[in-house]
C-alpha positions in Angstrom: 75.7 110.2 106.0 77.7 111.0 109.2 81.4 111.7 109.2 83.3 109.2 111.4 85.1 110.5 114.5 88.8 109.7 114.9 88.1 107.2 117.6 85.8 105.2 115.2 88.5 104.8 112.5 90.2 101.8 114.2 93.7 103.0 113.3 96.8 101.0 114.2 99.1 102.2 116.9 102.7 102.7 115.8 103.7 99.5 117.5 100.9 97.5 115.8 101.8 99.1 112.5 105.4 98.0 112.7 104.3 94.4 113.4 101.6 94.4 110.7 101.7 92.9 107.3 103.0 95.4 104.7 102.5 96.2 101.1 105.6 94.8 99.3 106.5 98.4 98.2 109.6 100.4 99.0 110.1 104.1 98.3 113.5 105.6 97.4 113.8 109.4 97.6 116.6 110.6 95.4 117.9 114.0 96.5 114.5 115.4 97.5 114.9 119.0 98.8 111.6 119.8 100.4 111.1 118.8 104.0 107.3 119.0 103.5 107.5 116.7 100.5 109.5 114.2 102.6 107.0 114.3 105.4 104.1 113.9 103.0 105.7 110.8 101.5 106.0 109.3 105.0 102.4 110.0 105.7 101.2 108.4 102.4 103.6 105.4 103.1 101.9 105.0 106.4 98.4 105.1 104.9 99.2 102.2 102.5 101.6 100.2 104.8 104.7 100.7 102.6 107.6 98.5 103.8 110.3 101.1 103.9 111.6 104.4 102.7 115.2 105.0 101.7 116.3 108.6 102.0 119.3 109.3 99.7 121.7 112.1 98.9 120.6 115.5 100.2 117.2 114.1 101.3 116.8 115.2 104.9 116.2 112.7 107.7 113.9 112.6 110.7 113.8 113.9 113.3 113.1 117.4 111.8 110.3 119.7 112.7 109.4 120.5 109.1 109.2 116.8 108.2 107.2 116.1 111.4 104.7 118.9 110.4 103.5 117.0 107.4 104.3 113.4 108.4 102.1 113.7 111.5 103.9 110.9 113.3 104.5 108.6 110.3 108.3 108.8 110.8 107.6 106.7 113.9 105.7 104.0 112.2 107.2 103.7 108.7 110.7 102.0 108.6 113.3 104.2 106.9 117.0 104.2 106.3 119.5 106.8 105.0 121.8 105.7 102.1 124.0 108.4 100.8 124.2 107.1 97.2 120.9 106.4 95.5 122.4 104.1 93.0 123.8 101.9 95.8 120.3 101.8 97.3 118.8 100.7 94.0 121.4 98.0 93.5 120.8 96.7 97.0 117.1 96.5 96.4 117.7 94.7 93.1 119.9 92.1 94.9 117.0 91.6 97.3 114.7 90.8 94.4 112.9 94.0 94.1 111.8 95.3 90.7 113.1 98.9 90.6 111.1 101.6 88.9 112.1 105.2 88.4 109.2 107.5 88.2 110.3 109.8 85.4 109.6 111.0 81.9 111.8 109.0 79.7 112.1 107.2 76.4 110.3 103.9 76.4 108.6 104.5 79.8 105.5 102.6 80.8 102.4 104.4 81.8 101.5 103.8 85.5 98.0 102.8 84.5 99.4 100.0 82.2 102.3 98.9 84.4 101.7 95.1 84.9 102.5 94.7 88.6 101.3 91.5 90.1 99.9 90.7 93.6 102.7 90.3 96.2 105.4 91.4 93.8 108.2 93.4 95.5 108.6 96.8 93.9 110.8 99.7 94.7 109.9 103.1 93.2 112.4 105.9 92.9 111.2 109.5 93.1 113.6 112.3 92.3 114.6 115.9 93.0 111.9 118.5 92.6 113.8 120.3 89.8 116.2 117.7 88.3 114.1 114.5 88.8 115.7 111.1 89.2 119.5 111.1 88.4 120.2 109.7 84.9 122.5 107.0 86.2 119.7 105.8 88.5 117.2 105.8 85.7 119.6 103.8 83.6 120.1 101.2 86.4 116.4 100.7 87.1 114.4 97.8 85.7 111.6 100.0 84.5 110.7 103.7 84.1 107.1 104.6 84.9 105.4 107.8 83.8 102.2 109.4 84.8 99.9 110.8 82.1 99.6 114.5 82.1 97.3 116.5 79.9 97.7 120.2 80.9 100.4 122.8 80.2 102.8 121.7 83.0 105.1 118.7 82.6 105.5 117.7 86.2 103.6 117.1 89.4 104.7 117.9 93.0 106.7 115.0 94.3 104.3 114.3 97.2 101.3 114.3 94.8 103.1 112.0 92.4 104.1 109.7 95.2 100.5 109.6 96.4 99.3 108.6 93.0 102.0 105.9 92.5 101.7 104.4 96.0 97.9 104.2 95.7 98.0 102.6 92.2 100.7 100.0 93.2 98.9 99.3 96.5 95.8 98.3 94.6 97.9 96.1 92.2 100.3 94.4 94.6 99.1 94.6 98.2 97.9 91.4 100.0 95.9 93.8 102.2 93.6 94.4 99.2 92.4 90.8 98.9 
């Protein structure tokens, strides 16, 4: 096997990306501190054609050199918006018909693997602060809480790793691009 060169990958330009069909998935970042994590979420959102990212609370916004370092230009392709209050963003998405899902360890959470998402279903996932997670009032307002199985000694994943797993799983379940 031969590795493909970048010019053989048939990647979309930022303009073509903005005009392309998207996965009906929106990401909400609730008080995410790390600029590198924010950039990584943008990059993964670009890879799976996520509709939009909401940056809430203390979550930094582009342009910023440390976001740019890991986003590698994805802040130019993926739509994003700053909303100060995460709960307000969640309620707005619910009014627009999104199923809202906090990614958190909580009572009565659903396992991501078992979460019954349907093709073309509009879903918004909320990822929280690296230390405190998703705010309790936001968890309480969401339609579902989704948890990722973990079998080691630690009880959390880095937010960018968690986002990658969740985005990839939901892309495979709901994206019309997967047909």
